[in-house]
N, C-alpha and C positions, 0 to 999 in steps of 0.2 A: 822556179822549183824544177829541178832536173830529174829527180826520181820521186816516185809517189811516196809522200809522207802522210797522206790522208786519203780517206774515202769521201769523195764529193759527189753528191747527187744533185743534178739540175732538175728542177720541176717546172713544167710549162703547161699551159692550157689557157683557154679563153677566160675572160673575166667572169668570175662567179663559178668557176669549175670546181674549186676546192683545193687550190694550191696551198693556201695558208693552213687549212685543216690537215693536209698531208704533212706539212712541216711540223705541226703540233704533234702528230702521231710519231714522227721521226724523233722528236725531242723526248718522247717517252722512252726511247731506246738509247738516249744519250747523244743525239745529234744536236748541233747548234745551227741555227738558221741565219743566213745572210740574205736580206731582202734587197734586191737591186734597186727598187724604188727608194728604200731608205738611204742607200748610198747617194742617190741623186738628191734626195731631200736634205741630207747633211751638207752637200755642196751648195745647195740653194741658200741655206742658212749661213754658211761660211762666207758666201758672196754678199751677204747683207740683205737678202730678199726675204719676204714673207713666204713660208712654206705652205702654199696652197696647191691643190691638184693642178690648177691651170699653170701656175708658175713652175711647178716641177716638170710638167710635160713640156712647157716652152724651153726650160733649161736643158732637158734631156735632148730635145731636137737641136738646140744650139751646140751642145757638147758633141753630138754626132756630126754636125756640120763642120765644127772646128777640128775635131780630133779623129773623125772617121766613125764608121758604123760600129766599131768595137769599143768606143769610148767608155761606156758604162761597164762593159765587161772588164776592161782594163782596171778601172777604179775598184771594181768588185774583187778582182784578183789581188789587189793590194790589201784589201780588208781580209781576204782569205789567208794570205800569207801571214798577216799579223796574228790571226786566230790560231793557225797551225804552230807558229812560233810560241804561242801561249799553251800549247799542248792539246788544243781542240782538234782532234783528228777525224771526226765524223761530222760532215757538214752538208747542209742542204742549201742550194741557191734557189731562191724563189724569185721568179719574174723574168726568166730568159725568154726573149722574143724572137731573135733572128738567128739564122744559120751562121752568120758571121760571128755572132757572140759564141755560138757553140764551138766553132772552129778555134776561136781565141781561147776558150776554156780548155779545150782538148790539147792545144799546143802548150798551154801553161801548166796544166794538171796531169797530162798524160793519161795512162790507163786507169787512173783512179777516178775518172770522171765518166758518168753515164747520165743520160737524159730520160726522165720519166714524164709522160704526158697524162694529164687528167682530162677525161672527156665527159661532157654532159651536154644533153640536148639544149638548144637555145631557149625554149619555153621555160624550162626549169632554171636555167641560169638567170634569166630575166627576173623570175620570182625571187630567187635567192639574193640577187643584187639589190632589189627593192627592199627586201626584208631586213638586210643587214644595216641599212640606214646610214651609210657613209655619205660624206658631203658630195663625193663624185658619183654617187649611184644614179643611174638613169631614171628619169621620172616617167617618160613615155616610151613606147615601143620604138618610136623614131629615134629617140636619144640612144637607146640600146643598140639599134642597128648602126648608127653613126659611130658609136664607141667600138663595136666589133670591126667595122670597116677600117677604122683608124689603127686598130691592133693588127689587122691583117696586112695593112700597108707596110707595117714595120717588119713583116716577114714571119709573123707568128704561125700562120697556117703551115708553112713549109717546115718550121721547127717541130711542130706537133707531128706532122707526117713522118719525119725522119727520126723520131724518138726511139730509144732502145727498148722502152717498156711503156705499156699503156694500162691505165686503170680506169674502168668505167665508174662513174659516180652518179648514176641515175636512180639509185634506190635510197635506202635509209643511211643515216650517218654511221650507224653501227656496221652495216654492210661495207661501207667505204673504209671504215677503220680496219675491219678484218682484212680486206684486200690489201690495204696499204701496209699493215704490219706484216702480212705474209710476204709481200714483195721485199720489204726492208730486210726481213730475216733471211730470205733467199739470197739477197745481194751481199749480206755479211758473210755468208758461207762460202 
């Protein structure tokens, strides 16, 4: 993509911060969400493996070893280009982890790309992760810490620190929705 044909917002944050909720709020305004984890899960299935959290993580690491740190970002850009070709010009990328991915997206998408970080304290994130009941939810605080450390090893902390915009999500869902919609409308202007 040489000149911006779309507005693309990358959303980042630690597990349980509210990235998916932000994407849902953006969808209320007509955005379409591309989840980087879904891109990996689709490849796992294409390769004939069962799409489990463990297999997806293993495959993501393998992709990065074989194709470099931006492998998932590259595959995500392919999905974005298809969506833009279909006329979907307002997109949210959920799941950006590393600065290398950010650079890849900026090179591919140009000025149409900005990063939004969602921030939540660890105690609240742990409660939210347990409450949502996904297969990969941490059961113990030790599991939670290991998951956070794993995410930080991928470069997530640096990506959060260098984001263009920050939204705190330590209060109610309605408060987070209002802050999210306010920022989205500001970015459209």
